[in-house]
C-alpha positions as CSV (number, residue, x, y, z in Angstrom):
1,X,26.4,26.7,16.3
2,X,25.8,23.2,17.7
3,X,23.1,22.8,20.2
4,X,23.7,21.7,23.7
5,X,23.8,17.9,24.2
6,X,20.6,16.6,25.8
7,X,18.6,13.4,26.4
8,X,15.1,12.8,25.1
9,X,12.8,9.8,25.4
10,X,11.2,8.8,22.2
11,X,8.6,6.1,21.2
12,X,8.9,4.0,18.1
13,X,6.1,5.9,16.2
14,X,7.7,9.2,17.0
15,X,11.1,7.9,15.9
16,X,9.7,6.6,12.6
17,X,8.0,9.8,11.8
18,X,11.2,11.7,12.4
19,X,13.1,9.3,10.2
20,X,10.7,9.9,7.3
21,X,10.8,13.7,7.7
22,X,14.4,14.2,8.5
23,X,16.6,11.4,7.1
24,X,19.2,12.9,4.9
25,X,19.7,9.8,2.7
26,X,16.0,9.7,1.9
27,X,16.0,13.4,1.1
28,X,18.9,12.8,-1.3
29,X,17.1,9.8,-2.9
30,X,14.0,12.0,-3.6
31,X,16.0,14.0,-6.0
32,X,16.3,11.0,-8.3
33,X,12.5,11.1,-8.8
34,X,12.6,14.8,-9.5
35,X,15.4,14.3,-12.1
36,X,13.6,11.5,-14.1
37,X,10.3,13.4,-13.7
38,X,12.0,16.4,-15.5
39,X,13.3,14.0,-18.2
40,X,9.7,12.6,-18.7
41,X,8.4,16.1,-19.1
42,X,11.2,17.0,-21.5
43,X,10.5,13.9,-23.6
44,X,7.0,15.3,-24.5
45,X,8.5,18.4,-26.0
46,X,8.8,18.9,-29.8
47,X,12.2,19.9,-31.2
48,X,12.7,23.7,-31.2
49,X,12.4,25.5,-34.6
50,X,15.4,27.3,-36.0
51,X,15.2,30.9,-37.0
52,X,17.6,32.2,-39.7
53,X,18.1,35.9,-40.5
54,X,20.2,36.9,-43.5
55,X,21.3,40.0,-45.3
56,X,23.5,40.6,-48.3
57,X,25.4,43.7,-49.3
58,X,27.2,44.6,-52.5
59,X,30.8,45.5,-51.6
60,X,32.2,45.7,-55.1
61,X,29.9,48.4,-56.6
62,X,28.7,50.0,-53.4
63,X,28.9,53.8,-53.7
64,X,30.0,53.6,-57.3
65,X,28.2,55.5,-60.0
66,X,28.2,55.7,-63.9
67,X,26.5,57.6,-66.7
68,X,23.8,55.8,-68.6
69,X,23.0,56.1,-72.3
70,X,21.0,59.3,-71.5
71,X,23.9,60.9,-69.7
72,X,22.4,60.5,-66.3
73,X,24.6,59.5,-63.3
74,X,23.3,56.1,-62.0
75,X,24.4,54.0,-58.9
76,X,26.0,50.8,-60.0
77,X,25.2,48.9,-56.7
78,X,24.0,45.4,-57.2
79,X,20.7,44.1,-55.6
80,X,20.9,43.7,-51.8
81,X,18.6,41.3,-50.0
82,X,17.1,40.7,-46.5
83,X,15.8,37.3,-45.5
84,X,14.1,35.6,-42.6
85,X,13.6,31.8,-42.5
86,X,12.2,29.2,-40.2
87,X,13.1,25.5,-40.0
88,X,11.2,22.8,-38.1
89,X,12.3,19.2,-37.5
90,X,9.6,16.6,-37.6
91,X,9.9,13.3,-35.8
92,X,8.8,10.4,-37.9
93,X,8.1,6.7,-37.3
94,X,6.7,7.3,-33.8
95,X,10.0,8.4,-32.3
96,X,8.3,10.9,-30.0
97,X,5.7,8.3,-28.8
98,X,8.4,5.8,-27.9
99,X,10.5,8.4,-26.3
100,X,7.6,9.5,-24.1
101,X,6.8,5.9,-23.2
102,X,10.5,5.1,-22.3
103,X,10.6,8.3,-20.1
104,X,7.4,7.4,-18.3
105,X,8.5,3.9,-17.6
106,X,11.8,5.2,-16.3
107,X,9.9,7.6,-14.0
108,X,7.8,4.7,-12.6
109,X,11.0,2.7,-12.0
110,X,12.5,5.6,-10.1
111,X,9.3,6.1,-8.0
112,X,9.3,2.4,-7.2
113,X,13.0,2.5,-6.2
114,X,12.3,5.5,-3.9
115,X,9.5,3.6,-2.3
116,X,11.7,0.6,-1.8
117,X,14.4,2.7,-0.3
118,X,11.9,4.2,2.2
119,X,10.6,0.7,3.0
120,X,14.1,-0.6,3.7
121,X,15.0,2.6,5.6
122,X,12.0,2.0,7.9
123,X,13.0,-1.6,8.5
124,X,16.6,-0.6,9.2
125,X,15.4,2.1,11.6
126,X,13.2,-0.5,13.3
127,X,16.2,-2.9,13.7
128,X,18.2,-0.1,15.3
129,X,15.4,0.9,17.6
130,X,15.1,-2.8,18.6
131,X,18.8,-3.0,19.4
132,X,18.5,0.1,21.5
133,X,15.6,-1.3,23.4
134,X,17.5,-4.6,24.0
135,X,20.6,-2.9,25.3
136,X,18.6,-0.7,27.6
137,X,16.7,-3.7,29.0
138,X,20.1,-5.5,29.5
139,X,21.4,-2.5,31.4
140,X,18.4,-2.5,33.7
141,X,18.7,-6.2,34.4
142,X,22.4,-5.9,35.0
143,X,22.0,-2.9,37.2
144,X,19.4,-4.7,39.3
145,X,21.6,-7.7,39.8
146,X,24.6,-5.5,40.5
147,X,22.6,-3.7,43.2
148,X,21.7,-7.0,44.9
149,X,25.4,-8.2,44.8
150,X,26.5,-4.8,46.2
151,X,24.2,-5.1,49.1
152,X,25.3,-8.7,49.6
153,X,29.0,-7.8,49.6
154,X,28.4,-5.0,52.1
155,X,26.7,-7.5,54.4
156,X,29.5,-10.1,53.8
157,X,32.0,-7.4,54.7
158,X,30.3,-6.8,58.1
159,X,30.2,-10.6,58.8
160,X,33.9,-10.9,57.7
161,X,34.9,-8.1,60.1
162,X,33.1,-9.8,62.9
163,X,34.8,-13.1,62.1
164,X,31.5,-14.9,61.1
165,X,32.6,-15.3,57.5
166,X,35.8,-16.7,56.0
167,X,38.0,-14.5,53.8
168,X,37.5,-16.9,50.8
169,X,33.7,-16.5,50.9
170,X,34.0,-12.8,51.2
171,X,36.5,-12.6,48.3
172,X,34.3,-14.8,46.2
173,X,31.3,-12.6,46.6
174,X,33.5,-9.5,46.0
175,X,34.9,-11.0,42.8
176,X,31.4,-11.8,41.5
177,X,30.4,-8.2,42.3
178,X,33.4,-6.8,40.4
179,X,32.7,-9.0,37.4
180,X,29.1,-8.0,37.3
181,X,30.2,-4.3,37.6
182,X,32.4,-4.8,34.5
183,X,29.5,-6.5,32.7
184,X,27.3,-3.5,33.6
185,X,29.8,-1.0,32.3
186,X,30.1,-2.9,29.0
187,X,26.3,-3.1,28.8
188,X,26.0,0.7,29.4
189,X,28.6,1.4,26.7
190,X,26.6,-0.8,24.2
191,X,23.4,0.9,25.2
192,X,24.9,4.4,24.6
193,X,26.3,3.3,21.2
194,X,22.9,1.9,20.2
195,X,21.2,5.2,21.3
196,X,23.7,7.2,19.2
197,X,23.1,4.9,16.3
198,X,19.5,6.1,16.2
199,X,20.7,9.6,15.4
200,X,22.2,8.4,12.1
201,X,18.7,8.0,10.8
202,X,17.7,11.6,11.6
203,X,18.8,15.1,10.6
204,X,22.2,16.7,11.0
205,X,21.5,18.3,14.4
206,X,20.3,15.1,16.0
207,X,23.8,14.1,16.8
208,X,23.6,16.5,19.7
209,X,20.7,14.7,21.3
210,X,20.8,11.3,23.0
211,X,17.6,9.5,22.1
212,X,16.4,7.1,24.8
213,X,14.0,4.5,23.3
214,X,10.7,3.9,25.1
215,X,8.7,0.8,24.6
216,X,8.5,-2.9,25.2
217,X,9.8,-5.7,23.0
218,X,7.1,-8.2,22.3
219,X,7.6,-11.5,20.5
220,X,5.8,-11.5,17.1
221,X,2.8,-13.7,17.3
222,X,1.8,-13.8,13.6
223,X,2.1,-16.8,11.4
224,X,2.5,-16.8,7.6
225,X,2.0,-19.0,4.6
226,X,5.3,-19.0,2.7
227,X,3.6,-19.8,-0.6
228,X,1.3,-16.8,-0.2
229,X,4.3,-14.6,0.8
230,X,6.2,-15.6,-2.3
231,X,3.2,-14.9,-4.6
232,X,2.5,-11.5,-3.0
233,X,6.2,-10.5,-3.0
234,X,6.6,-11.3,-6.7
235,X,3.6,-9.2,-7.5
236,X,4.1,-6.2,-5.2
237,X,7.7,-6.0,-3.8
238,X,8.9,-2.5,-4.7
239,X,12.3,-3.5,-5.9
240,X,10.8,-6.1,-8.3
241,X,8.3,-3.5,-9.5
242,X,11.2,-1.1,-10.2
243,X,13.0,-3.9,-12.1
244,X,9.9,-4.6,-14.2
245,X,9.6,-0.9,-15.1
246,X,13.3,-0.8,-16.0
247,X,12.8,-3.8,-18.3
248,X,9.8,-2.2,-19.9
249,X,11.7,1.0,-20.4
250,X,14.6,-0.9,-22.0
251,X,12.1,-2.7,-24.4
252,X,10.6,0.7,-25.3
253,X,14.1,1.9,-25.9
254,X,14.6,-0.9,-28.5
255,X,11.4,0.4,-30.3
256,X,12.6,4.0,-30.1
257,X,16.1,3.0,-31.5
258,X,14.5,1.1,-34.3
259,X,12.4,4.1,-35.2
260,X,15.7,6.1,-35.4
261,X,16.4,4.2,-38.6
262,X,14.0,6.5,-40.3
263,X,15.5,10.0,-40.6
264,X,13.8,13.1,-39.4
265,X,12.6,15.6,-41.9
266,X,13.5,19.3,-41.7
267,X,10.8,21.6,-43.2
268,X,12.0,25.2,-44.1
269,X,10.3,28.4,-45.1
270,X,12.2,31.5,-46.1
271,X,11.0,35.0,-47.0
272,X,13.5,37.2,-48.9
273,X,13.2,40.8,-49.9
274,X,15.5,42.1,-52.7
275,X,16.1,45.7,-53.4
276,X,16.1,47.3,-56.9
277,X,19.4,47.6,-58.8
278,X,20.3,50.0,-61.7
279,X,23.6,48.2,-62.5
280,X,24.2,48.1,-66.2
281,X,25.2,44.5,-66.2
282,X,22.7,43.0,-63.7
283,X,19.8,45.5,-63.4
284,X,16.9,44.1,-61.5
285,X,13.6,45.5,-60.0
286,X,12.7,45.3,-56.3
287,X,10.9,42.0,-55.6
288,X,9.8,39.6,-52.7
289,X,10.5,35.9,-52.7
290,X,9.2,33.0,-50.6
291,X,11.2,29.7,-50.6
292,X,9.9,26.4,-49.2
293,X,12.3,23.5,-48.6
294,X,12.6,20.0,-47.2
295,X,15.7,18.3,-46.0
296,X,15.9,14.5,-45.7
297,X,19.1,12.7,-44.6
298,X,19.9,9.5,-46.6
299,X,20.6,6.5,-44.4
300,X,23.1,4.9,-46.7
301,X,25.8,3.7,-44.3
302,X,24.6,4.4,-40.8
303,X,21.1,2.9,-40.3
304,X,21.4,2.8,-36.5
305,X,22.1,-0.9,-36.6
306,X,24.7,-0.9,-33.9
307,X,22.6,1.1,-31.5
308,X,19.7,-1.3,-32.1
309,X,21.9,-4.3,-31.2
310,X,23.1,-2.4,-28.1
311,X,19.5,-1.6,-27.0
312,X,18.4,-5.2,-27.6
313,X,21.3,-6.5,-25.4
314,X,20.3,-4.0,-22.7
315,X,16.7,-5.2,-22.8
316,X,17.8,-8.8,-22.6
317,X,20.0,-8.0,-19.7
318,X,17.2,-6.2,-17.9
319,X,14.9,-9.3,-18.4
320,X,17.5,-11.7,-16.9
321,X,18.2,-9.3,-14.0
322,X,14.4,-9.4,-13.2
323,X,14.3,-13.2,-13.4
324,X,17.4,-13.5,-11.1
325,X,15.8,-11.0,-8.6
326,X,12.6,-13.0,-8.6
327,X,14.4,-16.2,-7.9
328,X,16.5,-14.6,-5.1
329,X,13.3,-13.1,-3.6
330,X,11.7,-16.6,-3.3
331,X,14.8,-18.0,-1.6
332,X,15.1,-15.0,0.7
333,X,11.4,-15.4,1.8
334,X,11.7,-19.1,2.5
335,X,15.0,-18.6,4.4
336,X,13.6,-15.6,6.4
337,X,10.5,-17.6,7.2
338,X,12.6,-20.5,8.5
339,X,14.7,-18.2,10.7
340,X,11.6,-16.4,11.9
341,X,9.9,-19.6,13.1
342,X,13.1,-20.8,14.8
343,X,13.5,-17.4,16.6
344,X,9.9,-17.4,17.8
345,X,10.4,-21.0,19.0
346,X,13.4,-19.8,21.1
347,X,11.3,-17.1,22.7
348,X,8.5,-19.5,23.5
349,X,11.0,-21.8,25.1
350,X,12.2,-19.0,27.4
351,X,8.7,-18.0,28.2
352,X,7.9,-21.5,29.3
353,X,9.8,-23.2,32.1
354,X,13.3,-21.7,31.5
355,X,12.7,-18.1,32.5
356,X,10.4,-18.8,35.4
357,X,12.7,-21.6,36.6
358,X,15.7,-19.3,36.7
359,X,13.8,-16.6,38.6
360,X,12.4,-19.2,41.0
361,X,15.8,-20.7,41.7
362,X,17.5,-17.5,42.4
363,X,14.7,-16.3,44.7
364,X,14.8,-19.6,46.6
365,X,18.6,-19.5,46.9
366,X,18.5,-16.0,48.3
367,X,15.9,-17.0,50.8
368,X,17.8,-20.1,51.8
369,X,21.1,-18.3,52.1
370,X,19.5,-15.6,54.3
371,X,18.2,-18.3,56.6
372,X,21.5,-20.3,56.6
373,X,20.1,-23.2,54.6
374,X,22.4,-22.9,51.5
375,X,26.0,-22.0,50.8
376,X,27.3,-18.8,49.3
377,X,28.7,-20.6,46.2
378,X,25.2,-22.0,45.5
379,X,23.7,-18.5,45.8
380,X,26.3,-17.0,43.5
381,X,25.9,-19.8,41.0
382,X,22.1,-19.3,41.0
383,X,22.6,-15.5,40.5
384,X,25.0,-16.1,37.5
385,X,22.5,-18.6,36.0
386,X,19.7,-16.1,36.3
387,X,21.8,-13.3,34.7
388,X,22.7,-15.6,31.8
389,X,19.1,-16.7,31.3
390,X,17.8,-13.1,31.4
391,X,20.5,-12.0,29.0
392,X,19.7,-14.9,26.7
393,X,16.0,-14.1,26.8
394,X,16.6,-10.5,25.8
395,X,18.9,-11.7,23.0
396,X,16.2,-14.2,21.9
397,X,13.6,-11.4,21.9
398,X,15.8,-9.2,19.8
399,X,16.6,-12.1,17.4
400,X,12.8,-12.8,17.0
401,X,12.1,-9.2,16.2
402,X,15.0,-8.9,13.8
403,X,13.9,-12.2,12.1
404,X,10.4,-10.8,11.8
405,X,11.8,-7.6,10.2
406,X,13.9,-9.6,7.7
407,X,10.8,-11.6,6.8
408,X,8.9,-8.4,6.2
409,X,11.8,-7.1,4.1
410,X,12.0,-10.2,2.0
411,X,8.2,-10.4,1.5
412,X,7.7,-6.7,0.9
413,X,5.1,-6.5,3.7
414,X,4.3,-3.3,5.7
415,X,6.7,-2.1,8.3
416,X,7.0,-3.7,11.8
417,X,4.8,-2.4,14.6
418,X,5.8,-2.5,18.3
């Protein structure tokens, strides 16, 4: 039965730990490694031997008798045999060695792909957590501004009732309050959606819990050298490592396919026991017999030439895919770095004069209006400007964090830390 809906505050570190332990997509991806690990173990096994059991029985002369030259009644049954044989296939030309190498390289590719999936999962979860923090901060800011306007409208209503304020001024302040209330409702809906989005990264029962992110967005202060990022990414980025292992596996497959041109040899050993027979035509004593045999297919028409060409084409494709991915990685890193620097610059601009200026102006307008030194329209305009600046600052913070996340993703660096 579903659990009762509840709310719970969660820090980023707690959230990331739960993502790793409970994410269903990651749990499903882990099976890929188990599958190829089983294939790698199976590649080391030798072919199973074949056991053959045989028996022959005379149906024509069974239970038939005749008199011999001495007048004795003699069974005419022909010799009957019992046999047991064992056949073992031997891999030649290093087939088993190349099969093992291909399976091991495929396993390393799967392990690297799983690691890359987890790395991207952490970054996606970080982006979702960032969005939840931003929407929550927006709600708090909008709620604070809406509270001030509600108090202002209440005071304006009292002045209007006394005749100290025109209806136009009262309606203007009321309209601004209603507009801000609508903005607040929209912000609360966005915050709720962002909180529910966090549950998609966790287990099946987490949909019953509203996760409230706890933390502060801080603009990233690190600087990077794009050339070093490119060099490091080309060497260690997990998706590129997986592609290299896939290329190596395809090249080993070419060697294994070429080895298949040499047929396998089947060695056989058979032991046969033949019973004695007194038949006049084919009399024989009881005897034991051991047969040794070898079976070797003749590659006259099919020399695996088409499979070799197919394997070579696959290996060439894997090499080109790796080269294309490396080129895209370099472009992604340089693009992400440029976006990161621009986003950090926006945050720094807000943290300079822009944010402090808007806060100073709205505080001054409130003081002046309370002392009759400024008009209502000037106060409301200052309040709108402050709201816009605060919202833009939160958006700029989120953009900077997201840009940092995308730079980490492109460069294959460790996950983001709040």
